[in-house]
VMD Tcl script that draws the C-alpha trace (Angstrom):
set ca {
  {0.00 0.00 0.00}
  {1.18 3.46 -0.80}
  {1.16 6.35 1.66}
  {-1.74 7.88 -0.22}
  {-3.85 4.72 0.16}
  {-3.05 4.53 3.88}
  {-4.15 8.15 4.39}
  {-7.32 7.56 2.41}
  {-8.11 4.46 4.50}
  {-7.48 6.38 7.74}
  {-9.75 9.25 6.67}
  {-12.48 6.84 5.55}
  {-12.34 4.94 8.86}
  {-12.50 8.21 10.79}
  {-15.59 9.40 8.95}
  {-17.26 6.01 9.28}
  {-16.59 6.16 13.02}
  {-18.09 9.64 13.27}
  {-21.23 8.58 11.39}
  {-21.65 5.43 13.49}
  {-21.11 7.46 16.65}
  {-23.94 9.80 15.72}
  {-26.23 6.92 14.85}
  {-25.78 5.05 18.12}
  {-25.40 8.08 20.41}
  {-27.46 7.88 23.60}
  {-28.95 11.35 23.09}
  {-30.89 9.98 20.11}
  {-32.53 7.41 22.40}
  {-33.96 10.17 24.56}
  {-31.36 10.27 27.31}
  {-31.19 13.79 28.62}
  {-27.76 15.21 29.33}
  {-27.80 18.39 31.33}
  {-29.16 20.14 34.37}
  {-32.93 19.83 34.30}
  {-33.62 22.00 37.34}
  {-36.99 23.30 36.28}
  {-39.88 23.72 38.66}
  {-43.14 22.63 37.14}
  {-46.60 22.39 38.62}
  {-48.08 19.26 37.11}
  {-50.96 19.13 39.59}
  {-53.02 22.06 38.43}
  {-51.38 24.68 36.20}
  {-54.14 27.26 36.90}
  {-53.88 26.88 40.68}
  {-51.09 29.45 41.12}
  {-52.55 32.10 38.82}
  {-53.85 35.29 40.43}
}
mol new
graphics top color blue
foreach p $ca { graphics top sphere $p radius 0.5 }
foreach p [lrange $ca 0 end-1] q [lrange $ca 1 end] { graphics top cylinder $p $q radius 0.2 }
display resetview
């Protein structure tokens, strides 16, 4: 293999890895990453209105 073929193979493997990483990423499955510190009133949303 020539140096050019080795570089092409390395670049192709890198891009295939990136694409596969996006396809099987946990964020796609609905896993939330972050600080979800929101206060919500799920009981009765109109209860606190004045």
